[in-house]
Phi, psi and omega in degrees: 000321178299318180300317178298317178298320181288326175294312179299319178299315179296316178295325178295318179296316177299317178298315180298316181294331179295338180297338179302324182274355184303309183304319180286314183298317182270005176054050182295330180302317178278317186292332183257002186298334180277352177282158175293161180304316181296319180292321176298314182291324177297321178301313180291316181294315180295320177299317179299313184288328173295313179298319179297317179296315178297319178299312183292325176292326175297316177299317179302315182291327180285315189263346181225042183297326181296320178295322177295325183277332192244010178232155180297316180295323177298318178297319179293323176298317179298317176300316180298318178292324175299317178296314179306307183287331175295318177293323177296322176298315178298320179298327180303326184256332188248353177252308180285135179288140175296341178297341179287336184231332185299130179082002180240115189302305183299313182296325177294316178300315179298316178303313181294315180299316180290325175298318177295318179299311180296323178296315178299311179305312184296307183296315182296316182293319176294319178298312181296313181298322182285343182250004178251160181060000000 
């Protein structure tokens, strides 16, 4: 279980760090120019705080897996993270349009890889939370 937490933690940190490139890769300067100033800034601020949260949960899983496994609050955090990633998995299929990836080789591969990643995070966290304490 510790190994799974450390793998998820490491992948979470990589995922969080990848957010640095989002504005450039997704061309937010052009794509968001028609939004109001508050909406443009909220997009950047929310992206930063989501990345920060994912980064910090990754650090928590790498450096404090025993606390997550052996304390009541740790168990509750694991359930919460399972819910978080489970909802993210659902968003992959029910929020994002298939038009974003269908018929596009690279985007389809990315869609599948991230769906697998969210599924792994969700199943592993629920499994760990359900078998501890």
